[in-house]
C-alpha positions in Angstrom: 13.2 -15.7 8.9 11.9 -19.2 9.3 10.1 -19.9 12.5 9.1 -16.3 13.0 6.0 -16.0 15.1 3.1 -13.8 14.3 3.0 -10.4 16.0 1.7 -10.9 19.5 -1.8 -9.9 20.3 -4.0 -11.7 22.8 -7.2 -9.8 21.8 -7.6 -10.7 18.1 -11.2 -11.6 17.4 -12.7 -13.4 14.5 -15.9 -11.4 14.2 -16.5 -10.4 10.6 -16.6 -7.8 9.3 -14.4 -6.1 11.9 -14.3 -2.4 12.3 -11.5 -0.8 10.3 -8.4 -1.3 12.5 -6.5 1.1 10.3 -7.6 4.6 11.0 -9.1 6.7 8.3 -7.2 9.6 6.9 -9.5 11.9 9.0 -8.9 10.1 12.3 -5.6 11.8 13.3 -3.4 11.3 16.3 -5.2 14.0 18.3 -7.9 11.3 19.1 -5.5 8.4 19.6 -4.5 6.8 22.9 -1.0 7.7 24.3 1.5 5.2 25.6 4.0 6.6 28.0 7.0 4.7 29.3 8.5 6.3 32.5 11.4 4.0 32.7 12.8 4.9 29.2 11.2 8.4 29.0 9.4 8.1 25.7 5.8 8.4 24.5 4.0 7.5 21.4 0.3 7.6 20.3 -1.5 4.8 18.7 -5.0 4.4 17.1 -8.0 2.9 18.9 -7.9 -0.1 16.5 -4.7 -1.3 18.1 -3.9 -2.8 21.5 -0.7 -2.8 23.6 0.5 -6.4 23.4 1.0 -8.1 26.7 4.5 -9.1 25.6 6.7 -7.0 23.3 7.9 -8.6 20.1 11.6 -9.3 20.7 12.0 -10.9 17.3 11.6 -7.6 15.5 13.6 -5.1 17.7 16.4 -5.6 20.2 15.3 -4.5 23.6 11.7 -4.5 22.7 9.7 -2.5 25.3 6.2 -2.3 23.8 4.4 -3.7 20.7 1.2 -2.4 19.2 -1.0 -4.8 17.2 -4.5 -4.7 15.7 -7.3 -5.6 17.9 -8.9 -7.4 15.0 -7.7 -9.9 12.4 -5.7 -7.8 10.0 -6.2 -10.2 7.2 -9.9 -9.1 7.0 -10.7 -5.7 5.6 -13.3 -3.4 7.0 -15.6 -4.5 4.2 -15.1 -8.1 5.3 -12.9 -9.1 2.4 -10.0 -11.6 2.9 -6.6 -10.0 2.1 -3.1 -11.3 1.8 -2.0 -9.5 5.0 -1.2 -11.9 7.8 0.0 -9.7 10.6 1.2 -6.2 11.4 2.8 -4.6 14.4 4.7 -1.6 15.6 7.4 -2.2 18.2 9.5 0.3 20.2 12.8 -1.1 21.5 15.4 0.5 23.8 18.9 -0.9 24.1 22.3 0.4 25.1 23.7 2.8 22.6 27.1 2.3 20.9 27.6 6.1 21.2 29.1 7.7 24.3 26.7 7.3 27.3 27.7 10.7 28.7 26.5 12.5 25.6 23.4 14.6 26.1 20.5 15.0 23.7 17.7 17.5 23.5 14.1 16.6 23.4 13.5 14.9 20.0 10.6 14.0 17.9 10.6 11.8 14.7 8.7 14.6 12.9 12.1 16.4 12.9 13.0 14.0 10.2 11.2 16.3 7.8 13.2 19.3 8.9 16.4 20.5 7.2 18.5 19.8 10.3 18.7 16.0 9.9 22.3 15.9 11.2 21.3 17.4 14.5 18.3 15.2 15.1 20.3 12.0 14.2 17.3 9.9 13.4 18.1 7.1 10.9 15.9 5.0 8.8 16.2 1.3 7.8 14.4 -1.3 5.8 14.8 -5.0 5.3 12.7 -7.6 3.5 12.8 -11.4 3.5 10.7 -14.1 1.9 10.2 -17.7 2.7 7.7 -20.3 1.4 5.2 -17.8 -0.1 5.5 -15.4 2.8 7.0 -11.9 2.9 8.4 -10.3 6.0 9.1 -6.5 5.8 10.5 -4.4 8.6 10.8 -0.6 8.4 12.7 1.1 11.2 13.5 4.6 12.6 16.2 4.9 15.3 18.1 7.5 17.4 20.5 7.5 20.3 20.0 9.6 23.4 21.8 9.6 26.8 23.4 6.2 26.2 20.3 4.5 24.9 19.4 3.4 21.4 15.7 3.9 20.6 14.2 2.0 17.6 10.6 2.1 16.3 9.8 -0.8 13.9 6.9 -1.5 11.6 6.7 -5.3 10.9 4.4 -6.5 8.1 3.9 -10.2 7.4 2.0 -10.9 4.2 1.5 -13.8 1.8 2.2 -14.0 -1.9 -1.1 -13.4 -3.6 -0.3 -16.2 -6.0 -0.6 -18.7 -3.2 -4.4 -18.1 -3.1 -7.0 -19.3 -5.6 -7.9 -16.6 -8.2 -10.4 -14.2 -6.7 -10.1 -15.5 -3.1 -8.3 -12.5 -1.7 -7.7 -8.8 -2.3 -4.3 -7.1 -2.0 -4.0 -5.2 1.3 -3.5 -1.5 1.2 0.2 -1.2 1.9 0.1 2.6 1.4 -2.4 2.9 4.3 -0.2 0.8 6.5 2.8 3.0 5.7 0.7 6.1 6.5 -0.3 4.6 9.9 3.4 4.0 10.7 4.4 7.5 9.6 1.7 9.0 11.7 2.6 7.0 14.8 6.3 8.0 14.2 5.3 11.7 14.2 3.9 11.3 17.7 7.0 9.6 19.2 9.0 11.8 21.5 11.7 11.3 24.1 13.3 13.5 26.8 16.9 14.3 27.6 18.1 13.2 31.1 18.0 16.8 32.3 14.2 16.6 31.9 13.9 13.4 33.9 12.7 13.6 37.5 
């Protein structure tokens, strides 16, 4: 992935220490902002520590519609410590589906992934990881097809090899907390069948 740009965010500030851009385990999606897209009929919630980027990250997902990125420099922890995290973003993309465009789908949520009826919900997960010159690029995705459209939600994490820093210069970022953030955002994603569209 050489030449890959950092996740877009025009409002990153360098003030240290920043507020914790990752929500605490107590700050659930009931207090998050909601992004609604009328054109593609989906919505997703995101924490107050994130902004909607002015330009969606088309390098991560085909048909990128919206990207959410931290308001503050993600390489600095809430305690003001430098970490090996370089950038993080969550992008929703919508493209034409390879499945039959006339097929109908019911209202779906990603939280249905945890149900027993995975075949009916048809959400699929993917993961890819690449490395180059001391950098690691990880992308986790969840996707579904509905009414001729392919919806994909992707978590993109760009981090540096801790061995590239002098001993004691950084702490390792909390990858489990980043994954919980993504899973929580996924649980708020929903889309509507064409019969529900106005």
